[in-house]
C-alpha positions, -999 to 999 in steps of 0.1 A, spaced: -368 265 -603 -382 290 -583 -362 322 -584 -337 330 -556 -360 359 -544 -388 331 -532 -370 316 -514 -359 323 -476 -320 331 -472 -304 321 -436 -300 345 -412 -284 325 -387 -251 306 -383 -253 269 -399 -242 243 -384 -219 218 -401 -195 189 -401 -160 197 -411 -128 183 -409 -103 204 -389 -64 210 -385 -56 220 -351 -18 220 -358 6 213 -383 9 170 -369 -21 165 -358 -42 145 -371 -75 159 -394 -103 158 -370 -143 159 -379 -157 181 -359 -195 199 -354 -190 237 -366 -209 267 -374 -207 282 -403 -217 323 -407 -248 331 -429 -235 342 -463 -230 377 -474 -251 399 -498 -221 389 -521 -216 351 -513 -229 317 -521 -237 291 -493 -226 253 -513 -240 224 -501 -201 203 -506 -206 170 -524 -168 162 -530 -139 178 -524 -99 171 -539 -69 171 -517 -44 191 -530 -6 192 -520 -13 233 -512 -39 219 -486 -10 196 -476 18 217 -476 -5 249 -457 -6 225 -428 23 204 -423 44 235 -426 25 257 -406 18 283 -433 -15 291 -418 -36 301 -384 -43 276 -368 -74 256 -360 -82 259 -393 -105 243 -421 -87 236 -453 -98 225 -485 -100 242 -518 -109 221 -548 -149 218 -540 -179 210 -561 -211 208 -546 -251 224 -548 -255 262 -544 -275 261 -513 -285 302 -510 -274 331 -528 -264 360 -516 -286 399 -525 -259 411 -542 -248 383 -562 -256 371 -598 -259 346 -625 -266 317 -599 -298 299 -589 -302 278 -558 -297 240 -565 -272 253 -593 -242 223 -593 -207 242 -591 -168 241 -594 -155 260 -565 -114 275 -576 -93 302 -564 -109 338 -558 -96 373 -568 -108 411 -567 -116 414 -600 -105 452 -595 -66 452 -599 -47 460 -629 -37 424 -631 -75 412 -631 -86 441 -656 -58 431 -680 -72 390 -682 -46 375 -658 -65 371 -624 -46 340 -610 -18 371 -607 -41 396 -585 -27 415 -561 -45 403 -534 -41 365 -542 -22 358 -509 -48 375 -485 -79 355 -506 -71 326 -508 -45 318 -481 -49 345 -447 -80 320 -431 -108 350 -432 -130 365 -459 -122 398 -474 -142 419 -445 -118 405 -423 -140 380 -400 -133 344 -396 -165 326 -409 -157 289 -386 -167 283 -352 -174 262 -323 -207 259 -312 -199 270 -278 -179 293 -287 -191 333 -292 -167 341 -314 -156 330 -345 -126 310 -332 -117 287 -364 -99 301 -393 -110 292 -429 -121 307 -463 -95 291 -473 -91 300 -510 -125 319 -505 -144 281 -495 -130 262 -469 -147 228 -489 -132 204 -464 -172 203 -452 -203 199 -454 -213 236 -464 -189 260 -482 -193 301 -483 -179 310 -516 -179 340 -546 -196 345 -577 -158 350 -585 -142 317 -577 -172 297 -583 -183 279 -619 -214 267 -630 -212 235 -642 -242 214 -664 -260 190 -637 -259 159 -654 -221 161 -646 -204 139 -621 -192 161 -600 -171 140 -581 -152 134 -608 -152 169 -615 -131 185 -582 -97 184 -591 -102 208 -621 -107 236 -594 -67 239 -585 -44 206 -596 -60 199 -632 -59 239 -643 -26 247 -628 -9 218 -649 -31 219 -679 -30 255 -680 6 255 -673 8 241 -708 -22 257 -729 -19 290 -717 14 300 -698 37 281 -726 10 281 -756 32 252 -763 34 248 -802 27 212 -824 62 193 -834 80 205 -797 98 191 -769 87 188 -735 101 177 -704 78 174 -672 95 169 -640 71 150 -613 41 126 -620 16 136 -596 -15 154 -604 -3 187 -619 20 165 -637 -1 141 -655 -23 170 -662 5 192 -683 11 159 -698 -24 152 -711 -26 191 -722 7 187 -741 -8 157 -762 -37 181 -766 -10 208 -779 5 183 -803 41 183 -787 63 158 -803 83 145 -774 65 146 -740 93 131 -716 79 126 -683 101 124 -648 93 103 -619 106 81 -592 74 66 -589 71 36 -616 32 35 -613 32 73 -623 58 69 -653 36 39 -667 4 65 -661 21 90 -678 30 64 -709 -8 58 -712 -19 92 -710 5 105 -740 42 111 -727 69 91 -752 96 85 -729 96 80 -694 127 85 -671 132 77 -637 156 97 -620 174 70 -596 185 53 -625 213 77 -631 246 84 -613 263 116 -618 251 153 -614 244 156 -650 233 124 -661 194 130 -659 200 167 -680 218 136 -707 194 114 -709 168 142 -718 192 152 -741 192 121 -761 158 130 -774 165 164 -786 205 170 -784 200 211 -788 172 207 -755 142 212 -748 115 236 -762 98 238 -724 101 221 -690 84 222 -666 85 214 -624 59 201 -602 81 193 -572 93 226 -554 123 207 -555 154 237 -560 178 209 -573 151 198 -598 142 228 -609 177 239 -618 177 203 -641 145 214 -657 158 247 -663 194 230 -676 174 203 -702 158 234 -717 180 247 -755 182 282 -767 152 303 -762 136 272 -739 111 281 -712 109 265 -679 78 266 -661 82 264 -619 41 255 -610 54 242 -572 78 272 -554 86 252 -521 80 266 -489 87 305 -486 121 309 -484 133 280 -503 159 298 -531 170 282 -559 203 289 -577 208 292 -617 238 297 -633 238 335 -653 252 318 -687 232 297 -691 205 325 -691 224 344 -722 210 315 -753 177 333 -743 166 311 -716 140 320 -691 124 308 -659 90 318 -656 68 312 -624 31 299 -627 -1 302 -606 -31 284 -613 -17 278 -647 -23 313 -658 -67 302 -661 -97 327 -663 -108 296 -642 -148 304 -656 -134 302 -694 -107 274 -690 -124 251 -666 -156 243 -694 -129 242 -715 -111 212 -700 -147 196 -693 -152 198 -731 -121 179 -736 -131 151 -712 -158 145 -726 -142 142 -761 -122 118 -751 -90 141 -756 -84 145 -719 -88 113 -696 -85 137 -661 -104 108 -646 -79 85 -643 -62 97 -618 -88 101 -597 -95 77 -565 -122 87 -544 -126 79 -505 -154 81 -487 -165 106 -458 -147 134 -444 -132 106 -416 -115 95 -445 -93 127 -449 -62 118 -430 -63 84 -451 -65 100 -484 -39 125 -475 -14 93 -463 -21 76 -499 -12 109 -519 16 115 -499 30 79 -503 24 81 -539 -4 54 -538 -33 73 -558 -23 101 -576 -56 129 -568 -77 119 -540 -110 130 -542 -129 132 -507 -168 124 -510 -185 146 -481 -219 136 -495 -221 104 -497 -256 108 -512 -247 132 -539 -267 162 -553 
């Protein structure tokens, strides 16, 4: 393969197709846009596929962004161009895109990049670090569309990313199956293996069996957790949880009374769970997860709900040494953790591909979102380029 120095770099805006979110209630629309050429510290990636995450949906439907915007933060593709100031990547590399971080704040330096001081602005502000928008309508003289979502905006045929949020993978791997690793899968698995450091022989309750929760179930089996209790109102997802290693399943709709569900969980381990994970973003469910834990138990909150959402915890409930821990991206250093998850998958120990349903083309984005929110599929992945890499 030729070196990057021998390949002409784009110097003008690139024509792309992108799925545009014009407002919280309007459908996604595939439109023609232009994308800025990569800066010295950016990569241009031809997107092959993109997973759909509840963060994309909530950002749109709850108007947690500027409109119009190009969303998407579980993109996979092939490097098309490499900025002059980057290293470690070549044109033609197959890559996964994930969350971004600054690399210089105290958390980043100490090995906790998901808690970067600049996490919000880098991943949700809709602009790249220099404050400029990267996308515009072809007839506009200024960049008029928010993008740089997780420094990728991968609901498009091309994306700009950084070395910090891009992971190179072996070209023999099926890119479309790797897309969910960029957020949902690494978040659920990382919460178990990194945040909680779950130990063999313990008991864990997982509230919510979407992609994140089921990834936690799979990781719990990897960790040797003895009792894995999966809780969801969707029977098909509970069946999948059992297939992936859950030892007990509970449907909250089968229980009446404020404490009935927690009491049912306690039958598995009367003194309470060692760990509980809430993936729902529902404050009532988060309290149930906390109450399901026993002395020294740790509850991990993955989904915080919309800004301003509050949860009530009885102060006396903290006295047995219990703790409530917020988690971002599963405490994962993505460049190390995602390759580890791929190795587990290749060894047959982490079958995350069972969660995936593919949809063809950017025009299918609304169909995929609706299927996910209705509980008909667990992890939709949109094939952006049907011809692949």
